[in-house]
C-alpha positions in Angstrom: 4.5 -52.3 0.7 3.9 -52.2 4.5 7.7 -51.2 4.7 6.8 -48.4 2.2 4.0 -47.4 4.4 6.5 -46.5 7.2 8.3 -43.9 5.3 5.9 -42.7 2.8 2.3 -43.4 4.0 0.4 -42.0 0.8 2.3 -44.0 -1.7 2.2 -47.2 0.6 -1.7 -46.8 1.0 -2.1 -46.2 -2.9 0.0 -49.3 -3.5 -2.0 -51.3 -1.2 -5.3 -50.2 -2.8 -3.8 -51.1 -6.3 -2.9 -54.5 -4.9 -6.4 -55.1 -3.6 -7.7 -54.1 -7.3 -5.2 -56.9 -8.5 -6.4 -59.5 -6.2 -10.0 -58.7 -7.3 -9.3 -59.2 -10.9 -7.2 -62.2 -10.4 -10.6 -63.8 -8.5 -12.9 -62.5 -11.0 -10.8 -63.9 -13.9 -10.7 -67.5 -12.3 -14.5 -67.4 -11.9 -16.0 -67.1 -15.4 -19.4 -66.7 -13.7 -18.9 -63.4 -12.1 -19.5 -60.1 -13.8 -16.5 -58.1 -15.1 -18.2 -54.9 -14.7 -15.8 -52.0 -14.8 -17.0 -50.4 -11.9 -15.5 -53.1 -9.7 -12.2 -52.5 -10.7 -12.1 -48.7 -10.2 -9.6 -46.7 -7.9 -11.4 -44.1 -6.0 -14.2 -43.8 -8.3 -12.0 -43.9 -11.5 -10.8 -46.2 -14.0 -7.0 -47.1 -13.7 -6.7 -46.3 -17.5 -8.1 -42.5 -16.6 -5.3 -41.9 -14.2 -2.6 -41.6 -16.9 0.0 -43.2 -14.8 3.2 -43.9 -16.6 5.6 -46.7 -16.1 7.9 -44.6 -13.9 8.8 -44.6 -10.1 6.1 -42.1 -8.7 7.6 -38.8 -7.9 10.4 -39.4 -10.1 9.4 -39.3 -13.7 12.9 -39.9 -15.2 13.1 -43.1 -13.4 11.7 -45.5 -16.0 10.7 -48.9 -14.4 12.2 -51.8 -16.5 9.3 -53.3 -18.3 8.6 -54.2 -21.9 5.4 -52.2 -21.3 7.4 -49.0 -20.1 6.1 -47.4 -23.2 2.5 -48.2 -22.1 0.4 -46.4 -19.7 -0.7 -48.5 -16.8 -4.2 -50.3 -16.9 -6.0 -52.9 -15.1 -4.4 -55.5 -17.3 -0.8 -54.5 -16.3 -1.2 -53.1 -13.0 -0.1 -56.0 -11.0 3.4 -55.7 -12.9 3.5 -51.9 -12.1 2.9 -52.4 -8.5 5.7 -55.1 -8.3 8.2 -52.8 -10.1 7.4 -49.9 -7.9 8.0 -51.9 -4.6 11.0 -53.5 -6.2 12.4 -50.0 -7.0 11.5 -48.3 -3.7 12.6 -51.1 -1.3 14.4 -53.9 -3.0 16.7 -53.9 -6.2 16.2 -50.0 -6.7 18.3 -49.2 -3.2 20.7 -52.3 -3.5 23.7 -50.2 -4.1 22.7 -47.7 -1.5 22.4 -50.4 1.0 25.7 -52.1 0.1 27.4 -48.7 0.4 25.7 -48.1 3.9 26.8 -51.6 5.2 30.4 -51.1 4.0 30.6 -47.9 5.6 29.0 -48.9 8.7 31.2 -51.9 9.1 34.2 -49.7 9.3 32.8 -48.0 12.4 31.0 -50.9 13.8 31.3 -54.6 12.8 28.1 -55.9 11.3 28.6 -59.3 13.0 28.3 -57.7 16.3 24.6 -56.9 15.6 23.6 -60.6 15.0 22.6 -60.6 18.5 19.5 -58.2 18.0 16.5 -59.3 16.1 14.7 -56.9 13.7 12.7 -55.3 16.1 15.5 -54.6 18.6 17.8 -53.4 15.9 15.0 -50.8 14.8 14.7 -49.2 18.3 18.7 -49.1 18.6 18.7 -47.0 15.4 15.5 -45.5 15.0 14.4 -44.9 18.6 11.1 -46.1 20.1 7.6 -45.8 18.4 5.2 -43.5 19.8 3.6 -45.5 22.5 2.9 -43.8 25.8 0.3 -44.1 28.5 -0.9 -42.1 31.7 1.8 -43.2 33.9 4.4 -42.4 31.2 3.1 -38.9 31.0 2.7 -38.1 34.7 6.4 -39.5 35.3 8.2 -37.8 32.3 6.4 -34.5 31.1 7.6 -31.7 33.5 5.7 -28.3 33.8 7.6 -25.2 34.5 7.8 -21.3 34.3 4.0 -20.8 35.1 2.7 -24.2 35.2 2.4 -27.1 37.6 1.3 -30.6 37.1 -2.1 -29.4 38.7 -2.5 -26.5 36.4 -5.6 -26.8 34.3 -3.8 -26.6 31.2 -1.3 -29.3 32.2 -4.3 -31.7 32.8 -5.7 -30.8 29.5 -2.4 -31.3 27.6 -2.0 -34.8 29.2 -5.8 -35.8 28.3 -5.0 -34.4 24.6 -1.7 -36.5 24.4 -3.5 -39.8 25.5 -6.4 -39.3 23.0 -4.2 -38.6 19.8 -4.1 -41.1 17.3 -0.8 -42.9 16.0 -0.2 -40.4 13.3 -0.9 -37.5 15.5 1.3 -38.7 17.9 4.0 -39.0 15.4 3.2 -35.4 14.2 3.3 -34.2 17.8 6.7 -35.8 18.7 8.1 -34.3 15.2 6.7 -30.7 16.3 8.3 -31.0 19.6 11.8 -32.5 18.8 12.1 -32.6 14.9 12.1 -36.4 14.9 8.6 -38.4 14.4 10.0 -41.1 16.8 10.6 -41.2 20.6 14.3 -41.8 21.7 15.3 -45.2 23.3 13.6 -45.3 26.4 10.2 -43.5 25.4 9.6 -40.3 27.0 11.9 -40.9 29.6 14.8 -40.9 27.2 14.7 -37.3 26.2 17.7 -35.3 27.4 16.9 -32.6 28.4 13.5 -33.7 29.7 10.3 -32.9 28.0 9.1 -29.6 29.6 6.1 -27.4 29.0 5.9 -23.7 30.1 3.5 -21.2 30.0 3.5 -18.9 26.8 2.6 -15.5 27.6 0.7 -13.7 24.8 0.3 -10.1 24.0 -3.0 -11.1 22.1 -5.9 -12.9 22.8 -4.6 -16.2 24.3 -7.2 -18.4 22.5 -6.1 -17.2 19.3 -2.3 -18.0 19.7 -0.8 -21.3 18.7 1.9 -23.2 20.9 5.6 -22.9 20.0 8.7 -25.2 20.9 12.3 -25.1 21.1 13.2 -28.4 19.6 16.7 -28.5 20.6 15.8 -28.6 24.4 12.3 -30.8 23.9 10.6 -27.4 25.2 6.9 -26.7 24.6 5.6 -23.1 25.1 1.8 -23.5 25.6 -0.5 -20.7 25.8 -3.0 -20.9 29.0 -5.8 -21.9 26.8 -9.5 -21.4 28.3 -10.4 -24.9 27.4 -9.3 -28.3 26.6 -11.2 -28.3 23.0 -9.5 -24.9 22.3 -5.9 -26.5 23.2 -6.9 -29.6 21.0 -7.7 -27.5 18.1 -4.7 -25.2 18.6 -2.3 -28.2 19.0 -3.6 -30.1 15.9 -3.4 -27.3 13.7 0.2 -26.4 14.9 1.5 -30.0 14.6 -0.1 -30.3 11.2 0.4 -27.0 9.6 3.9 -26.1 11.3 5.7 -29.0 9.9 8.6 -27.9 7.8 9.0 -24.3 9.1 11.7 -23.0 11.6 10.2 -19.6 13.0 11.5 -17.9 16.2 9.1 -17.9 19.0 
């Protein structure tokens, strides 16, 4: 389930909540003196039965989960089996053929035996890049300011403060907005090529009403000269949240 969280946070969180209900039911069943009030088995104030969940992989209604109960709807009594089957279909047997095909093809280009020297965390960094950790020193060393800004510009100081204050998911969204990928390259902020550069975006309209834009191919953030840190934060958060999946010219 925690693996699912890394690539589908919504499904991962839902499965964790379902598993918590399963554990609660198991505990209540083992203690006859405890109340079986239906409210303690509710999911976000709704009964599992009222959610009308079929025994199918979430998002793929034609993918029927292999269960004798697959003609039933999910309820509190079969929820444990449903969670187990969804996890299996998502990260275990459901992707086994694809994993074997990937290993076969990858092995032709790079012998898998040579990867045995790496542990899981090291291999993840090599293939996926760094996570989204950075500190003040990283930002000061690796974020460049140009074309209207210097490192002493008020907007430059605002931006670095905001980047430090971003939560984990917001950092992922920021990096994806900037580069097209939710993870940093190997080496973190210092691994960008070309370097992460911030330039002033010159606006025809009211500056505080404009949004930042990017050139993802060169890790280039075009940032309007906002009048305050709070306005900059609002515009950045809006852009990295609502601007995902778009490809406008700026």
